[in-house]
N, C-alpha and C positions, 0 to 999 in steps of 0.2 A: 476384494477387488485389486487387480494388479494393473499398473500403468507401465508400459514398456518404453523406456527411454530410447528415442530414435531421432531421425532427421525430420520427422513429420512436424508440420507447422503447428505450434501451440496457440491456443487462444485463451482469453481470460476466464471464460466459462469452464473450460477443462481444468485450468490451473486452480480455480476455486474449489472444484470437486476434489481434486487430488489433495489439497491442503486440509479441507474441512471435513472430509468423510473417511479419513483413515485409510486412504488408498496406499498400497505398498508399491515400491518401485522395483523394477528389474531391467537390466540392460537387454536391449534387443540384439539379435545377431549383428545387425548393421552397426550398432554402437560399439559392440565388442571389436569388430573388424576395424572400425575407425580408430579406436584407441590403440589397439595393438600395432597397426600399421605405422601410426605416428611414433609410437614408442620405439619400435624396431628401427625405423628410419633414423631416429636420433641416436640410438646406440651405435648403429653402423657408421654414422657420420663421425661419431666421437672416436671410434677405433682408429681411424686414420688421421685424427686431428693432431697437429703439432703446434698449433697456435690457439689462443683463446677465441671463443665464440661469444659474442656479446650476449649477456643475460642467460647464457647456457653454461659455460665453463670459463672461469677466470684464470689468470696467469698463475695464481697461487695453487691451482690444482694440478700443475705439472711439476715433475721432478727435474733434476738437473740434466737428465738425458732427454727431456722433451716427452716423457711418457705421463699419461694421465694417472692421477692417484684417486681411485674410487672413494676411498675413505675420506679424503679431503673434500671431494665433491659433496658427499652426504653431510659432512660437518658444516660446510658453507651454507647449504640449503636449510639446515636446521637453525643455524645462527641467524639466517635471514628472517625466518619466521619469528624467532624469539625477539629479535631486535625491533620488529614492528609491533609486536603484541604488547603495547604499552598503554592502552587506553585505561580509563578509570571512570568512577562515578556511575551514572545511569547505565542500565543494560537494555539491550533490545528485547522486546516482548517475544514470547515463545513462537507466536505465529510468524513473526518476521524472521526469526532464526530458521524456522522450518522452510520458509520460502527461500532464504539464502542458500540452504543446503541443496534444495531442489535445483535452483538456478545455477549453482556451481557445477552440480552433476551434469546438467543439461549442456552447459557451455563446454565442459571438458569432453563430453561424449562426441562432439563433432570431429575430434581427431586433429586439432591444430596445436595442441599444447605439449605433446610428447610425454604425458604422464603414464605411469605404470597402471595396468588394469586394477591391481590390488588397491591402489589409492582411491580410485573411483568407487570400487566395491565397498571400501570402508566407509566412505561418505554415505553410500546407500544403506549400509548397516545402521549408521547413526539415524538416518531419516526413518527407516522402517521400524526402529525400536524406540522412536521418540526420545533419542539421546540428543539433547540440544546444547551445544557449546554456549558458555557464558560469553556474550559479545558486548564489550564495553563501547559506549558511544561518545563519551567526553574526549576531546582532543582528536576527533576523527572527522576533519572537514571533507575528506574523501574516503574511499572504501578500504584502503590498504590496512589500516590499523584494525578495523573491525573484522576484515577477512582473515587477518593473521590470528586474531583471537578465536575465530571460528575453526581454523585449521590446527591450532596448537594441540588439541587433544589427540590428533592423529599420531603425534610423535611422543605421546606420554606426558605432555605438559598441559597447563591450564586447567580449566574447570568445565564441568557440564551440569546441566539441570535435567533431572529425571523425575517426572511427576511432581514438579515443584520443589524438589530437594536438590541442593547443590552438592556435587561430589568432585573430588579431584580426579584427574585423568588416571592416576595410579589406582584409585579405588575402582574406577570404571573397568580398567583392564583386568583387575582381579575378579570382578564380578562376572565378566563375560569371557574370561580366559583368552584375552587378546594380547598380542605383543605390539609394542610401538612400531610404527612403520619407519623404515629406513629410506629416507627420500633420495631419489636419484637426481641426475642432472635436470635442472630447470623446474623440478617439481615444487620447490618452495615458492619460486616466483609464480608459477601457474596457479598456486593456491591463494596467494595473497593479492595477486593482480586481477582486477575485474571490476564489474559494476554491481555485484550481487547485493550489497547492502542497500544501495540507492534504489535498485530495481525492485527489491523485495518490498520496501516501503511504498514505492510508486504503485506496484500491483495492489497492495492492500488498500491504499488511498483511493485508487481508481475503482476497484470493486465496490468499496463502500460508497463512493460518490455516485456511482450509477444507481444504487438503491436509494440514496438520499434524494436524488432528482425526482424519482417517482413519489417518494414519501412527501416531498415538499409540495408537489402538485396536489396530492391527496389531502394533506393537512390544510393547504391554502383553500381548497374547495369547501372544507368544513368551516373555516374561518369566514369565508364569503357568505355561506349560508347563515351563520350565526349573526354576522354583521348586517345581513340583508343587502348585500352588494348587487348591483346591476350586472346581469350576465351578458349583456350585449357586447362588451369589449372582447368576449371570448368567441364570438361568432366566426365561422370559417371565412366569411366574406372579408372581415377586417384583416385577417392574417394573409389572405391571398394577394393583397396589394403590397405586401412587404414579406415575401415568402422565405424568410429564414427557416431552415428545417426545425431548429429547436423551438422557435416561436409557434410554428404550426403544430408540432407535437404537443407542446404544453397546452395550447388552447383546446386541442382534441381531448386531452386528458381531463381538463377542467369540465368540458361539456359532458363527459362520461361520468364524472364524479359528482357534479352538482345535483342537488335534489330539487331546486326551485329556480327556474329561469326568469321569474317575474321580477321586474324592477321594483325595489322597495324604498331605496334611499335616493334622494335628490343629490346629496353630496357624497361622493365616494372617493376616498383618498387614492393616490397613485399606487400605494402599496397593494391595492386590490385591482384597479383597472389595468395596471401595467404588468400584471403577473406573467402573461405570455411573453412579453418582451424581456423581462428580467430573468425569469426561469429559463426562457429559451436561449438567451445568450450564454447562460451557464452550461446548458446542454451542448451547445455548439463548441464551447471551449473544451469540454470533456471529450467530445468526439475527436478533436484535434490531438489532445493528449493521448487518447487511446491508440492512435496510429503510431505514435512514438514508442509507447510501452510495448505494443505488439511486436514491433521490430526488435526491440531490445531483448525480449524474452526468447527470441529465436536467433540469437547472435552469439558468436564466439568473441569474448571480450578480453582475451589475453593480449598482451602487447607484442610478445615474441611469438610469431606464428610460423608453424611448420607446414610447408607446402611440398609434400613428398612427390607429387606428380610433376612439380617444377624443379625438383632436386634443390630446393632453396629454403632458407630460413630468413624471414623478413621481420624487421622491427617496425612497429607503428604505434599508434596511440588509441587503440580500440578500448582501452580501459578508461578513457576520459569521460567524465560524467556530465559535461556541459549540456549535451542534448537532453538528458534527464532533468538537470537543474532547471533549464528553461521550461520544460513541461510541468515540473512540480510547482514552480513559481506561478506559472499561468493558471494551474489548477487552484492554487491557494488564493490568488486574486479573484478568480471566478466564484469560488465557494464563499468568499467573504461577501460578495454581492447577494448571494442566496441567504446568508445569515442576516444581513442588514434588512432585507425586505421582510423576513420572518419576524424580526424584532419589532419592526414598525407595525405589522399587522397585530401583534400582541398588544402593542401600545393602544392602537385604535379600538380593539375589542374592549380593553379594560376602561378606556376613556369613555366609551359609549355606555357601558353597562354598570359603571360604579354607583349610579344613583339607585339601582334596584334595591328595594328594602330588604330582601332576603339575603343580600350579600354584604350588609353593613358590618357584620361581625368579623369578616375576614379581610385582611389587608392584602388584596391580590396585586397591589402595586409592587409588592416584593418580587413577584415573578418578572414584571417588566424591568425592575432595577437589576435583577440577575442577568436578564438578557442583554441589557445595555452594557453591563460590565464585560460580558463575554464578547460582545461586538467590538468594544474598545480593544480588548486583547487581540482579537482577530486582525484588526488593522495593523498591529505591530507584527503579527505573524506573517502577514501578507507582503511585507517589505521584501523585494526580490533579493535572494541570496546569490543568485547567479551573477549579479553585478559586482560582487566582491572578488578581489584577487589579492590575498594577503601577500605582503612582501616576504620573500623567502631567501634563505641563505643559498639554497641550491640554485645553480645557474641553469641547470638543464631542465628540471621540472618547475618551470617558472609560471605556468598558467594553470591554475587550479579550477576544477569544475564545481567545487563546493557542493557536490551531490549529497553527501552525508548530511550536511547541515540543512539543505533544502528539504531533504526527505523527512528528517525528524520534525522539522517545523510544520510541514504540511500535514503530517500524521496528527499532531496536536490540534491543528485547525479543523481537520475532518471530525475529530471527536467533539470539538466545540460546536460545530454546525449541528450535529445530532442533538446536542443539548438544547440549542436554540429552538429546533423543531419540536423537541419534547415540551419546552415551555409554551410554545404556541398551541400545540395540541391540547395540553392540559388546560390552558386558558379557555380555549374554545369549548372544551367539554364542561368546564365549570359554568359557563354562561349559556349553555344549551338549555333553554327553559323547559322544554318538554322532551319526552322520549322521541326517538327518531320516527319519522313518518314510515308507514308501511312500505311505501314505494321507494324509499331512500336506499340507494345501493350501499351507503355507508353503514346502515343499521346492522347488517350481518357481520360486518368486520369490527364495529366499535361498540355494539350494545353490551356485550359481556364485559368488555374492558371498562366501560363507563360504570356498570354496576359494581365492579370490583373496586372502583375508586371510593365508593361510599360517600358520594358528594353531599347528600342530604342527611347524613347521620352524624351524631355527636362525636363518633370515633374518627371522623375525617381528619387527616393530617396532611398539610400541604407538602411537607418534606417527604413523607412516605409516598404520597401520590406522585410526586415528581420522580422519585426513584422507580416506581412502578411504570411510569410512562416511558422512561429511558429504556427499561428492560423490554417493554412492549415493542418499542421501535427496533431494538437490537435483534429481537426474535420475530420480527414482523413476517406474517405469512402472505407471500405474494401469489399464492396459488389461485386466488379468486379470479374469475373470468374477466373482470373489469381491468385487471392488470396485464392481460395477455399481450396487448399491443402498446403498452404504455412506456416501455423502456427505449433508450436511445439505440 
């Protein structure tokens, strides 16, 4: 399958398919025209230039007669990349790097950056061949350091990862018969300036959060069945008098997922009766974040922008990550609430059923303690990064968006929420006394998984069962008809 890079508006669903299903990229005619027009305009502008152009060509690129030195321009652009590519420590996961490549290609294709067509085509070669630059994260509060690491292999420097193995850029070029690119005016800056690191993490976190929202409703319905919770708090009439969209959708999902609507318990904790309000608030937060991310993936995020129709080059701050930092911090705070209520449901399930004689041999409180520990970590991860603004020596770049830091933090929190849901699901399955009722919609989805856990066999292992549960959620099949209208 081929996706043509163009000005057509992208959405998250399309982006997920491109990244996860091995889709190849190709420039549309529209994109080729955009790139070439921008490049040609910049070259023509430089032919007559006798003075420096900010972030395009510096004074050092002119000789004593006022003529531009092409070799000096290329040298400056290469040095710019190499000077920023100084991260260390942890590296970005492969999925994130592939998203970064795609987003950089998309941003450059709009024709505001003045790069050569070959530069964009080499990035596409990387994407299509799963050649993933090693992108370091430590020391990168914004995106420049990480983007410089991503771009370094284009000029024969840095490292790449292919099928999990790390190769030097020189080894890569020998393997593919490529030559290092010689960067032209502004190309180094166009490659390292942008929001692609932060946006890649934001896209990943958002896609996963949308799935987590559905899973949390589904798992909560199982917990409610096992606990014997009253279903009346989920009635449509209750939600209608406080009609937040997320709350209404959550209650609708619960009514679809629940197998028994009869009231069994006189005392029902808030972690059960307030599911629509808590889960719904998270859904509404995610919907707000989604608008920000949708705008960002369809944007040109260079700072120095070429407007050929205006015969002008303008400098702005489109690479600032604060809009994304706000969105990621909001997402992290919202998901923390989802994790907290999941951990509480786990607690109530175990607290209610620990007296059962056939459960005496297993200390299932370990599950709750694990969940409690993860919840504590989440509270630290949810502290807003966007409120930070480290004191810098630079006088010009004095307000940092902290997008990279917010992104990496949110990524970890999303993984933690999935673990909390896995703990809740496993706990509910362990205390499900009988097989699913014939009319229970969850039976088709969960019965085989429950059998695979070997709950009532001597070979049962809590650790292995938790690992199986996490894998089950990671590969969850949303194709069943009950999930058709359950997403935000």
